C-alpha positions as CSV (number, residue, x, y, z in Angstrom):
1,X,59.4,49.3,118.8
2,X,60.1,50.0,115.1
3,X,58.4,52.6,113.1
4,X,56.4,49.9,111.4
5,X,55.2,48.5,114.7
6,X,54.1,51.9,115.9
7,X,52.2,52.6,112.7
8,X,50.5,49.2,113.0
9,X,49.4,49.9,116.5
10,X,48.3,53.5,115.5
11,X,46.2,52.0,112.8
12,X,44.6,49.5,115.2
13,X,43.7,52.3,117.6
14,X,42.2,54.5,114.9
15,X,40.2,51.5,113.8
16,X,38.8,51.1,117.3
17,X,37.8,54.7,117.4
18,X,36.1,54.6,114.0
19,X,34.3,51.4,115.0
20,X,33.0,52.7,118.3
21,X,32.0,56.0,116.8
22,X,29.9,54.2,114.2
23,X,28.3,52.1,116.9
24,X,27.5,55.2,118.9
25,X,25.8,56.8,115.8
26,X,23.6,53.7,115.5
27,X,22.3,54.5,119.0
28,X,21.6,58.2,118.4
29,X,17.9,57.4,118.1
30,X,17.8,56.6,121.8
31,X,18.8,60.1,122.9
32,X,16.2,61.5,120.5
33,X,13.4,59.3,121.8
34,X,14.3,60.2,125.4
35,X,14.6,63.9,124.6
36,X,11.2,63.9,122.9
37,X,9.6,62.1,125.8
38,X,8.6,59.1,123.7
39,X,10.8,56.8,125.9
40,X,12.4,56.8,129.3
41,X,16.0,56.5,130.1
42,X,15.1,53.3,132.0
43,X,13.9,51.8,128.8
44,X,17.4,51.7,127.4
45,X,19.5,50.9,130.5
46,X,21.6,48.2,128.7
47,X,22.1,50.2,125.6
48,X,23.2,53.3,127.6
49,X,25.7,51.2,129.5
50,X,27.0,49.9,126.2
51,X,27.5,53.4,124.9
52,X,29.4,54.4,128.0
53,X,31.7,51.5,127.4
54,X,32.3,52.5,123.8
55,X,33.1,56.0,125.0
56,X,35.7,54.6,127.4
57,X,37.1,52.5,124.5
58,X,37.4,55.7,122.4
59,X,39.1,57.6,125.3
60,X,41.5,54.7,125.9
61,X,42.4,54.5,122.2
62,X,43.0,58.2,122.0
63,X,45.3,58.0,125.0
64,X,47.2,55.1,123.5
65,X,47.6,57.1,120.2
66,X,49.1,60.0,122.2
67,X,51.6,57.5,123.8
68,X,52.5,55.9,120.5
69,X,53.0,59.3,118.8
70,X,55.4,60.3,121.5
71,X,57.4,57.1,121.1
72,X,60.8,57.2,119.3
73,X,61.1,54.2,117.0
74,X,64.1,51.9,117.5
75,X,64.9,52.1,113.8
76,X,65.2,55.9,113.9
77,X,68.1,57.8,115.3
78,X,67.2,60.4,117.9
79,X,68.2,63.9,116.9
80,X,71.1,64.9,119.2
81,X,70.5,68.0,121.3
82,X,72.7,70.9,120.5
């Protein structure tokens, strides 16, 4: 992979993280309602499952970012060991 390819993939993963974090924030009210006793966890089963998926997406994107950051681009010469 070239440096440009890696950067493109990094940007894609960062976009996924930002998107999922924004979606999670939109669901913050659920936790507040449950904590205040206004609603029950069972009232939001589907939404809670969705937030768990978004968290998994974030974790996967963070892991992929770590992999990409460790990758040596094809268009860069590795630094020889002395």
